[in-house]
C-alpha positions as CSV (number, residue, x, y, z in Angstrom):
1,M,22.9,-13.0,-0.3
2,S,23.1,-10.7,3.2
3,K,22.7,-12.4,6.8
4,K,19.8,-9.6,7.6
5,H,16.4,-8.9,6.7
6,A,13.6,-6.5,7.2
7,V,10.5,-7.2,9.4
8,V,7.8,-4.7,10.0
9,D,5.7,-4.0,13.0
10,I,2.6,-4.8,12.0
11,A,0.5,-3.7,14.7
12,N,1.3,-0.7,14.5
13,C,2.2,0.1,10.6
14,V,-0.2,2.5,8.7
15,A,0.9,1.3,5.3
16,C,2.2,4.8,4.1
17,G,4.3,3.4,1.6
18,C,7.5,5.3,2.2
19,C,9.3,2.1,2.7
20,K,7.7,0.6,-0.6
21,K,9.0,3.3,-1.9
22,V,13.0,3.7,-1.0
23,C,12.8,-0.7,-1.3
24,P,15.7,-1.0,-4.5
25,K,14.7,-4.8,-4.8
26,E,10.4,-4.2,-4.8
27,A,10.2,-6.6,-2.0
28,I,8.1,-4.7,0.0
29,A,4.3,-4.1,0.0
30,V,1.4,-2.9,1.6
31,A,-0.4,-6.2,2.2
32,F,-4.7,-4.9,2.3
33,G,-3.7,-1.4,2.6
34,V,-3.1,-1.8,6.3
35,Y,0.1,-2.8,6.7
36,A,3.8,-3.1,5.0
37,K,4.8,-6.4,4.3
38,V,8.5,-7.5,3.3
39,D,9.1,-10.7,0.5
40,G,12.2,-12.1,2.7
41,A,13.3,-13.9,-0.8
42,R,13.6,-10.4,-2.3
43,C,15.0,-8.9,0.7
44,V,18.5,-7.9,0.6
45,G,19.1,-6.3,3.9
46,C,20.3,-3.1,3.3
47,G,17.9,-1.5,5.9
48,K,17.0,1.8,3.3
49,C,13.1,1.4,3.9
50,A,14.2,0.9,8.1
51,R,16.1,4.1,7.9
52,E,12.8,6.1,5.7
53,C,10.0,4.7,7.7
54,P,8.7,7.8,9.6
55,A,7.4,5.8,12.9
56,S,10.7,3.6,12.8
57,L,7.7,0.2,13.2
58,I,11.2,-1.6,10.7
59,R,13.9,-3.7,12.2
60,L,16.7,-5.4,10.6
61,E,17.1,-8.9,12.3
62,V,19.8,-12.0,11.7
63,R,18.3,-15.0,9.6
64,T,17.9,-17.8,11.5
65,A,17.2,-19.5,8.1
């Protein structure tokens, strides 16, 4: 298991779905058609979503628990 996971800036996300399309573990869903949401249990911290986000609103953070 990776020590990192993806975190979305939901206040600025426009739910374009680019991150969801590239996630190899299907750990990202578009919640309520408003923002992307990461399932921390499925996220492996690969960073593909962060690289794909056109607005750079996804970052990788170190897991604390």
